[in-house]
N, C-alpha and C positions, 0 to 999 in steps of 0.2 A: 505492500499499499503507499503510495507516495502521499505525502503530507502539504498543504500549502504552506506558504509563507506565512509567518505569523505576524501580526500587526505593529507597526512601528512604536502605538502606544503602549501595548506589553512588554516591549524590548526594553523601551526605555524605563519602565516601572522596575524590571527585572534589575537594569544595571543600576538603579539607584539602591534596591537591595543589595547588589553585586558590593558597589561600595563601601557597605558596612563590613561586609566580611572580608573584603581585601584592606580594609582598614585594620581590623584586628588582627590580619595576616602581618600586615605590615608593622605594627605595635611590636610581635613578636620578634620581627627581624631588626627592628629599631633597638629595642632590649639587647640583644645581641651584637648589634652593632657598637654601641655604645659599651659594652664592655670590652671589645675587640679594640676599639679606639684609646681605651685605659692603657693597653699594654701596647699599641702602636703608634699611637701620635709621638710619644718620644723618639722612635726611631725615624718615623718617616709621615706627616700628615698625607702624604699624596697616597701612600699605601693604605693608612688607615680608610681614607675617603675612596678607594677602588675596592677594598672589602666589604666596606659599607653597601657599595652599590652592589655586588656580587651578593650578598647576602639579602638584600632586598629582592632582586629578579629571581634569586634561586628559591627564595620563599613562595614567591607570588607564582612561578612555574609550575612550583611542587604541589602548590594548593589546584591550580588548573589542571594540571596534567590528571593527578590524581581522581579530581572528580569527573574529567571529560572519559578519562578510561576505564574508571569502573561502572559508572552510571552512564556516561554518555550526557549528562547534566550535572551543574552545579546546584546548590540549594535553592538561590532563588527562580534559575530555569526549571527546576520541579515543581515549585511554587505557582510559579505563572504558566505551567504545562507547554515549555519551550523546548524543542530538541535540537541537538546540533548535529547533523549528517553532512555528507560530501554533496557532491552535486548527482552521485548516482543515487542518493536517499539512506544512503548505508551509515554506519556510526566510522568515523574518520578513522585512519590509523595515525599512530604516532607520530609521524614525519608531516603529515598535513595539519596535526594540534597543533604541532613545534611552530609550524609556519605561520598558524594564524596567529599565535602567542607573539613571535617576533613583530609581524605587521601591527597586532593592536599595540604592542610597547612603543613601536615607531611612531605612530599616528597618534597616540593619546599621551605619551610621556615624552619621548624625542625630541619630535618638533616643537610642542610647546616651549620646553626647556632649553631648546635653541633659540627658537623666536625671543625669549624673557631674555637668556644671556647677551643676544644680540643686542636687543633694544636698549637694555641696561648699560652694557659696556663700549657699545660702537656708537650708539645715537646719546647717549648721556639721559635717556627719560628716566624719570623718578620709577621707584619700585612699583608702586600700586600703578600706574599707568603701562610700565612695561608687563605686569602681569595681566591685567583686563585686555590690552592687545595679543598677549601671549594666546589667551583662553579663546580667541577667535579661531585660532586653529583647530580647536575641536571641532568645528563645524564639519570640517573637512570629512572626516571618516563617517560621522552620522549623518551629515547633509547630502553626502553622495546616495543614502538610501531614496532620497526623494526624486532622484533622477534615473537610478537604476531599475530596470523592466521588473526585477524579483524583488525588489525592497532591499536590498540584502545590504550592511553597511561595508565601507570601502575595504576594511581588511579582512571580511570574510569573502568577497570578491575577489581579492588577489590570494586568498588561500586557496579558493575553491569550496569552501563550507555555506552552510544555510543553515538559519534559525527557522524551525519548522515548526507551525501549530500543532501541537500534541492533543488539545481539544477536539481537533477536526476528526481524529481518528477514534474516538470515543463515542459509545454508542449512548442513550439516554438516563441509562443506570449508571453511567460513570465508568462502564467497563471498556477496556479495550475492544474495537472491532477486529475481528478476524480477516 
């Protein structure tokens, strides 16, 4: 059974819920980064910053990889009945999940960070103005869904994945249709 694309409204609602969980995962990584910084800052502040980045991205990848591989969904995706599939409608293999994660990090983390740094340090824009302008870049991955015929986010399009509506595959009693 092929499922239709889930609505943009449900995807954004799930994404807000996902932010809370990723925030908790980030907090754990930040605690470990702080402990590592105590030992690494006297040796090399750059090494400390690098370890912090590795821990943060490592924890994020572990969270998403574990959920996507075991259940095909994160908890917010389960709540909103959203499934992650590849273009054929089956659960994506690890290399596709990795690609989705990398593309999402590029568009949600790296591009806004680079925009902020460029605005702050090259154009001398005050922090709040640079932050606001950098957030405009977040329109790119999600705004792409308004122009894509399948209504997929840019990172899903590039990775070859789809977010599908699992409600469409359920009968009126809530059981999955065969």
